[in-house]
C-alpha positions as CSV (number, residue, x, y, z in Angstrom):
1,L,-27.6,-25.3,10.7
2,K,-27.3,-21.5,10.3
3,L,-30.8,-21.2,8.8
4,Q,-32.2,-23.3,11.6
5,F,-30.6,-21.0,14.1
6,L,-32.0,-17.9,12.4
7,Y,-35.4,-19.5,12.4
8,L,-35.2,-20.4,16.1
9,I,-34.2,-16.9,17.2
10,G,-37.3,-15.6,15.4
11,L,-35.9,-13.4,12.8
12,P,-38.6,-11.9,10.6
13,F,-36.7,-12.7,7.4
14,L,-34.3,-15.3,6.1
15,P,-31.5,-14.6,3.7
16,S,-32.2,-15.2,0.1
17,L,-31.0,-18.5,-1.1
18,S,-31.8,-17.9,-4.8
19,Q,-28.7,-15.8,-5.4
20,P,-25.4,-17.7,-5.0
21,T,-22.6,-15.8,-3.2
22,T,-20.0,-14.8,-5.8
23,M,-16.6,-13.2,-5.7
24,P,-16.5,-9.4,-6.0
25,S,-16.3,-8.2,-9.6
26,T,-13.1,-6.3,-8.9
27,N,-10.7,-8.9,-7.7
28,Q,-9.0,-7.4,-4.6
29,W,-7.5,-10.7,-3.5
30,R,-3.8,-10.9,-3.6
31,F,-2.9,-14.5,-4.2
32,I,0.7,-15.7,-4.2
33,E,1.1,-16.8,-7.8
34,V,3.7,-16.7,-10.5
35,G,4.1,-13.1,-11.6
36,R,2.8,-11.5,-8.4
37,V,4.9,-8.5,-7.3
38,V,5.7,-8.8,-3.6
39,L,7.3,-6.4,-1.1
40,L,10.0,-7.9,1.0
41,T,9.3,-6.8,4.6
42,S,12.4,-8.0,6.5
43,G,16.0,-9.0,5.9
44,K,18.7,-7.6,3.7
45,Y,16.3,-6.5,1.0
46,E,13.7,-4.9,3.2
47,N,11.3,-2.4,1.3
48,K,12.3,-3.8,-2.1
49,I,10.0,-5.4,-4.6
50,A,10.4,-8.7,-6.4
51,V,8.5,-10.9,-8.7
52,V,7.4,-14.4,-7.7
53,L,8.8,-16.8,-10.3
54,D,7.8,-20.1,-8.7
55,V,5.9,-21.3,-5.7
56,L,8.0,-24.0,-4.1
57,D,5.7,-25.1,-1.3
58,M,3.2,-23.7,1.1
59,N,5.8,-21.5,2.9
60,R,8.4,-20.7,0.3
61,V,8.6,-18.9,-3.1
62,L,11.4,-18.2,-5.6
63,V,11.7,-14.4,-6.2
64,D,13.8,-12.2,-8.5
65,S,14.0,-8.5,-9.3
66,P,16.8,-7.4,-11.6
67,A,18.2,-3.9,-11.1
68,C,16.3,-1.6,-13.4
69,G,17.7,1.7,-12.0
70,S,15.0,2.1,-9.4
71,K,15.4,2.1,-5.6
72,W,12.7,-0.6,-5.4
73,T,14.5,-3.2,-7.5
74,G,17.8,-5.1,-7.1
75,V,16.9,-8.3,-5.4
76,P,18.8,-11.4,-6.6
77,R,17.1,-14.6,-7.4
78,H,16.6,-16.5,-4.2
79,V,14.1,-18.5,-2.1
80,V,12.0,-16.4,0.4
81,T,9.6,-17.6,3.1
82,L,6.1,-16.1,2.9
83,K,6.6,-14.6,6.4
84,C,9.1,-12.2,4.9
85,L,7.0,-10.8,2.1
86,E,3.7,-9.0,1.5
87,P,1.9,-9.5,-1.8
88,T,1.0,-6.2,-3.7
89,P,-1.9,-5.6,-6.1
90,V,0.6,-5.3,-9.0
91,K,1.0,-8.4,-11.2
92,V,3.3,-9.2,-14.1
93,E,2.5,-11.5,-17.0
94,V,5.5,-13.7,-16.9
95,T,6.1,-17.5,-17.3
96,R,7.2,-19.7,-14.4
97,G,10.9,-19.7,-13.8
98,A,11.6,-16.9,-16.3
99,K,15.3,-15.9,-16.8
100,V,16.7,-12.6,-15.6
101,N,16.8,-10.9,-19.1
102,T,13.3,-12.0,-19.9
103,L,12.0,-10.7,-16.5
104,K,13.9,-7.4,-17.0
105,K,12.3,-7.0,-20.5
106,V,8.8,-7.8,-19.2
107,L,9.2,-5.4,-16.2
108,E,10.1,-2.6,-18.6
109,E,7.4,-3.4,-21.2
110,Q,4.6,-3.6,-18.7
111,K,5.9,-0.6,-16.6
112,T,5.5,-2.6,-13.5
113,V,8.0,-0.6,-11.4
114,A,6.4,2.6,-12.4
115,A,3.0,1.3,-11.5
116,W,4.3,0.3,-8.0
117,D,6.1,3.7,-7.7
118,E,2.7,5.5,-8.2
119,S,0.9,3.4,-5.6
120,A,-0.1,4.9,-2.3
121,W,1.8,2.1,-0.5
122,A,5.1,3.0,-2.2
123,K,4.6,6.7,-1.5
124,K,4.0,5.9,2.2
125,I,7.1,3.9,2.4
126,S,9.1,6.7,0.7
127,I,7.8,9.3,3.2
128,R,8.6,7.0,6.1
129,D,12.2,6.5,4.8
130,A,12.6,10.3,4.3
131,R,11.4,11.0,7.8
132,T,13.8,8.5,9.4
133,N,16.8,9.9,7.4
134,I,16.1,13.5,8.3
135,T,18.6,15.6,10.2
136,D,17.9,17.6,13.4
137,F,18.0,20.9,11.5
138,D,15.5,19.7,8.9
139,R,13.3,18.3,11.7
140,V,13.2,21.8,13.3
141,R,12.4,23.4,9.9
142,L,9.6,20.9,9.3
143,D,8.1,21.5,12.7
144,R,8.2,25.3,12.2
145,A,6.6,25.0,8.8
146,R,3.9,22.8,10.3
147,R,3.2,25.4,13.0
148,V,3.1,28.3,10.4
149,R,0.7,26.3,8.3
150,A,-1.6,25.6,11.2
151,Y,-1.5,29.3,12.2
152,T,-2.4,30.4,8.7
153,L,-5.3,27.9,8.5
154,R,-6.7,29.1,11.9
155,K,-6.4,32.7,10.9
156,T,-8.3,32.2,7.6
157,L,-11.0,30.2,9.4
158,A,-11.4,32.9,11.9
159,T,-11.8,35.6,9.2
160,K,-14.4,33.4,7.5
161,L,-16.3,33.0,10.8
162,E,-16.2,36.7,11.5
163,K,-17.6,37.4,8.0
164,A,-20.4,34.9,8.7
165,G,-21.2,36.8,11.9
166,K,-19.8,34.3,14.4
167,K,-17.3,36.5,16.3
168,A,-17.4,34.4,19.5
169,K,-16.5,31.2,17.7
170,A,-13.8,33.1,15.7
171,A,-12.3,34.3,18.9
172,K,-12.2,30.7,20.1
173,V,-10.5,29.4,17.0
174,F,-7.9,32.2,16.6
175,K,-6.3,33.7,19.6
176,A,-3.7,36.2,18.4
């Protein structure tokens, strides 16, 4: 039907049918599967990671994350709905329904928590938490540092523009 439509609207070319559509070579899909590390997005364990140990049905999974001395772990074994979690790109090679000690050993051997901690997603969450827990005094200091940095950048840009012979543009960029 799609090819007939393309033919009817008069496209000069038709898509090649000789090459089948395939999945990308780098698998960026994050399927809910046993061993998938997930981020809990709501509830008591918000912003903590856990490992899927069993898929119970279309809407619920069994997760666990034994405390390994990291701020990301410490989720007890319980059933979570898929609405309350987000699958991450990190995956652990673990058997279905693994016990707590086995899971703890596997997490340490495969350095899963360290891999999550190095991800941009985890860093973004850490920065967001740090900004929400900042005091008023630190907020003022941060604002002052931001303004000083912007001033310094504008000043160096203006000097580079003056050296390049663009005094009018330099005057626009940096007004002392």
